N, C-alpha and C positions, 0 to 999 in steps of 0.2 A: 905746391906751387909746379910741381913736374906736370899734374894733370893739366892745368891752365896752358903750359906750353903745347903739350900733345893737341890739345883742342884747336889751338891757334894755329899749329901746322897744319892739321887737317883741313882747316877752313881755307888757309892760304894755297895749299896744293890742290884742294878741289876746285878753288877758283881760277887756278892757273890752267887746270886740266880741262876745265869746262870751257876756258876761253880758247885753248888750243883745239877742242874739239869741234866748237862754234867756226873757227877759222878753217878747219879743214871741210867741214860741213858746206860753207860758202864757197870754197874753192871747188870743190866737187860739182855743187850745184851749178856754178857758173860754167865750169868746162863741159857740163853735160856728159859725164862720164856713164858709161854703161859696163856692167858685170854679168858674165853667163848670159848674155844676150837679153838681160832685162832693161826695162825702160829706165831713164836716169831718175825719174822720181822714186823708184822701188831702189835703184842702186844707191840713191842718196839716204834712203831709210835705214838699209843695210849698214852702210859706211856709219851712220848716227848710232845704230845699236853697237856695232863692234866698238866705236870710238868709247862708248859708255861702259862696255866690257873692260877696255883697257884702262879707263879712269879709275875703275871700281877696283880693279887687281892692282895696279900701279899704286893706288892709296894704299890698300892693305899691305903690300909688300913695303913700301916706305915705312909706314906705322910698325910694321913689324920689325924692320931693321932698327929703326929708332928707339922702341921702347920693348923692355923685357915685360912689362905687364901685359901689351897687348899679345906679345907671344904666348904668354901663361894663359891670358883669357881664350886664344884662340885654340891652342892645342892641348892646354892641360886643365881645362874647365872641369872637366868630370873628376879629376883628382883633387881639384880644389875644393870641389863640392863634398867629395868623400872625407875628404881631411877636416873640412869645416863640421860635418856632421860628427866625426870623432871628436872634434876639439868641442863641440856643444855637450855632447856626453860627459866629456871631463868635466867641463865647467858646471854641468848640474850635478855630477858627484861631489865635486868640491863644494858646491852650494850647500849640497844635503849634509856634508862633514861639517861644513862651517855652522850650520844650524844645530846640529847634533852636538859639537863643541860649545856652542851658545846655550843649549839645553845643559849639558853638563857644567858649564860656567855658573848658570842660574843655580843648580842644585848644588854646587860646591858653595854658592853664596848663601843659600838657605841653610846648609850645615853649618856654615862659619858664623852666620847669625846665632843658629840653635848652641853651638859649643860657646859662643860669648855669652847667651843667656845663662848657659850651665856654670860657665866660669863664674859668673855674678852669683849664682846661687852657692857654689862653693865657697866663694869669698865671704858671703853672708855666713855661711855654716861655720867657716874657720872663725869669723870673729866671736859667734855664740859660744864654739868651744874655748876660745881664749878667756872668754867671760866666765865660762864652766870653771876653767882651770883656775882662774884667780878664785873663784869662789870656793873651788875645792883646797886650794891653798890656806885660805882663812880657816876653814874648817880644819884642815890638818894642824894648824898651829894652835887653835882651841883645843883640838883631841890631845895633842902634844902637853897641853897645859893641864887637860883633865887628867892624863896620864900621870904626871908628876904629882898631883894630889893624890891619885889613888896609890902610888908609891908611897906616898908620905902615910897613908892610912893603913899601909899593909901591915906594919908591924902591929897594930892593934887587932888586926883580924886573925892572927897567927893560932892563937888559942881556940878561936872558934873553928878554924881549919883543923885543927888536932881532934877537937870534938868530933868535927863531922868525919873524920878519916877513921875514927874507932867506931863509929855508928855505921860506916861504911864496911868494915872489917866484919862486924857483927852481921850485918846484912849478907854480905857474901856467904860467910859460913853456913847460913840459914838456906840461902839460894842454892850453894853445892849440897847441902843435905836433902833440899827439896829434888833437886837433879837425881841424885842417888836413887831416892825413893820412885821417881817416876822411871828410871831404867829398870828397876826392878819389877814396876808395875807394868812396863812394856813387854817384858820377858814373860810375865804371867800372863799378859793378855794375849800374846802370842800363842802360848800353850793353850790357854781357854779356847780362841778362836779357832784353833786346830781340833781341840775336842768338839766344839759347837758345830764344825762344818761336818766332823764324822756323824754327831748325832742327828744333824740334818738330814743328812744322805742317808743313815739309818731310817728315820721318820719317813723320809719320802719313798724309800724301798718298801716299807710297811705299808703305806697308803696304795701303793701301787699293786702289791700283792693282797691275796685273800688273807683272811683271819687265821687261816690255819696254819700261816707262816710264822705265827708268833711263837711256837714251840720249836722252831730251827734256829740254830746259830747263823750269825753272819760270818761268812767266811772271806768275802771280799768286799772292800769300801770302795764308793766313788773316787775316782781319780788314782786308783792303785795301779802301779806300773807292773805288769805280769813278766813281761821280757822286752830287752831293747837289744837292738843288735846294729853294727854299722855295717852299711850297705856301699859297695865300690860302685862308682860309675862306669860307663860303657857296657853295661848289659844291653842287649837288644830289649826292645820294647815288648816283643812277644815271647821273651823268656823271664822278663822281671818277675812275673807272679809265681812260677815254677821254681826259679832259682834263688828268690830272695824272700817274697811274701808268703808264700807256703810253708817253707820252712820254719819261719818266725810263728805262724799260726799252730804248727803242730806244737813247736816247744811250749807256746802259752797255754795249750790245750793240756799238754802232760801237766803243767802246773796246776790247772784248774780241775782236771780229775783228781790229783793229789789231795787237794784242799777238800775234795766232797762234792764239786758240782757235777751236774749231769742233766743232760736233756732228756727228758721222760721217753722211753720207747729206744734210745740209744745209748749204750753203755760205755761205747769208747770216744764219745764227742760232747765235749760241754759248753762250747763257745756260740755265740750268736752274733754275727758282725753284719752289716749293711752291704749288701753288694753295690750299691752304689757307691759307698766309701772306699770299697777295695779297687774299683774302676778309677777314682779320682786319685788314690795314692799311686796305684801303678803309673798313671799318665805323669804324676808328679814327680815320682823318681825317675820315670824316663827322660824328663827334660832337664835333670841336672847333671853340671859336668864337674861336681866336686863330690867326694864323699858325704854320706848322709846319716843321720840316726833315724831308725824306725823304732818306734812304740807301740805296744799293745796295752792299751790302757783300759782299765774298768770305768764304762759308763754311769752305773749305778749299782747300789748294794746289792749283793748277791747272798743267798742263804744256801743251805747245805740241801744236796738233792735237787736244786734248780738250775738252770742253765746261766751263764754268765753273759752278760751284754757287752760288748767291747767295741772300741773304735781304733784306729791307727793313727798315729801322729807322725809327721816328716819334719825333720830338722837339719837342713844344709849345713855342713860342717862351717865353722869359723872360731874366729878368736872372741870368746864372750867376756873373760876376765884378762886385762893385762897385767904384768908382772908387777907386782907390789901394790896392786889396786885393794881398796878395802872393800870386802865383799859383804861384810856385816860387823857393826860397833856396837859396844854397850859400856857403859859407866858403872864400874865396879867399886865396891869399898875396900881400903886396903885393912880395916880393921874387922872384916867378916872372918868367921874362921875357916878351915879348911873345907869343910865338908859343903857350907853355903858357895865357896868360891868354886868349888868343883861343878855343882849343880849348875850354877850360873855360867860356866864355861861350856858345859855340855849344851846347855840350851842355846847357847850363842852359836855353837857348833851346828846344832839341829838347823837353826835359822839360816846359816850358810848354805847348808846342805839342800834346803828346801829352796832357796835361791837358784842354786845350780841347777836343780830338777827343773825349776820354771823356765831357765834359759835354755834348755835341752840338753844339758851335758849327760853323757851317758854314765850311770852310776851303777850299772847291771854288775853284780858281783863285788862292790867296794862296800866294807864295813867301815863304820866309823873310827873303830879302833886301828883300821889299817890307814885311814886318812891322816890322824894326828894320834900319835902314840900316847901311852899312860905317862910315861916319862916326861914327854913334852909338856903334857897337862901339869904335871906336878911342877916343872921346872917354872912355867907360867904363875902358877899359885905361889910359888916362892918369891918371884920376881915382883907380883902384884903386893906382897906383904911386906916388901923391903922397901917401896916406895915411900917418900917422906910425906906425899900429898894424900888426903884422905880418899880423895876420889881418884879412880886412874882409869883412864880410857883405854880400853882392850878393843882391838879389832881382828878379826879374820881375813888375812891376805893372802893372795895368789903368790905361790912362790916363783911362778914363771907365767909365760903367756898360756893361758890354759883355753884349747879349744874344744869343740863338743865331744870329740872323739877321743881326748886326751883323759887320763886319769886326773881326779880331782885332788891336786896336790896344793896345799894351803899350811899355813902356820899361824900362830897366835902373835901378835904384835902389840907393845906397849907403845901407845903414841903420846907424845907431851900435848 
């Protein structure tokens, strides 16, 4: 309504001012006034123009005084346009946010529909589980009735059970006897396998050599350890051969010479070792940060008056048997005589020693009598024969954590 009032005011004031201008023009024309020496005609035109200027200016002034909107339209139009642009951007941003929220609402609606469908599935599954539970309860009741019937028939099967237990006892005794025989056969098999390996090495050596070696005795067997020493870390790579490898080879050479080995044409040297292997061992020892065991091992059987082919093996120091760990096991019979038990214990001890050698433990200078005393063997035999059970499980166990550089400290244990 306020806009209509302004329009009405503009029309009224415009009419009044136009009427006023017309009156002024008529009077000026009648009086034939002249300005600046101009003719009355031109003077009348100038007064008419000035009157128009006055009418327009007065109209704007009146509208400006009467309406705040007109003032803003005349003097703040640029600011209004800028604010309109900012407001338009905000409206667009809010519109985008509304569309995003609408999309989220649609997504949530779809998710809700999906959850509702899943809920219906779960409800169906629950009903199925309830039906299964009812069926299980019926089966349980049936089983309870069956159990009661079985209990009522139990008394009639006791005699059959006693008979079955007697048969089980007999079968257990037979099984234990078979286990005892298997244990003895296992020990015998280990000894035979060792002999077979020695024989195979000997035969291979004979095949590699000429027929004239048949009349010469074998002085070294394949896998035999000539010497083994502990090498400390921290030796410079350039000095490892001179300080560690070369002394080891010299000691192994002395052992070979004492046995009768010899390189033809050289009276003071009897070893053959691949230079490539020497370089590999030197590099391997140089890269270790812990102590290591270095062994000189026979690669193939050797006969008297011939060179010994050897290689070098490196074992970094570490714990190979934990305290109490069983290294070798065997089942012995308490009814065996003392001589048989002694042989079986010695075989078990040899088996444990061979495992220690395979693990890389230094056994240089360690005699089996020093590892386990005769008195300990006798005490173990006595303990075996005192057992109530016929079959006795005997093991060779580590007395403490055994590292490769440690002494091979073991003991016999009778395990239940």
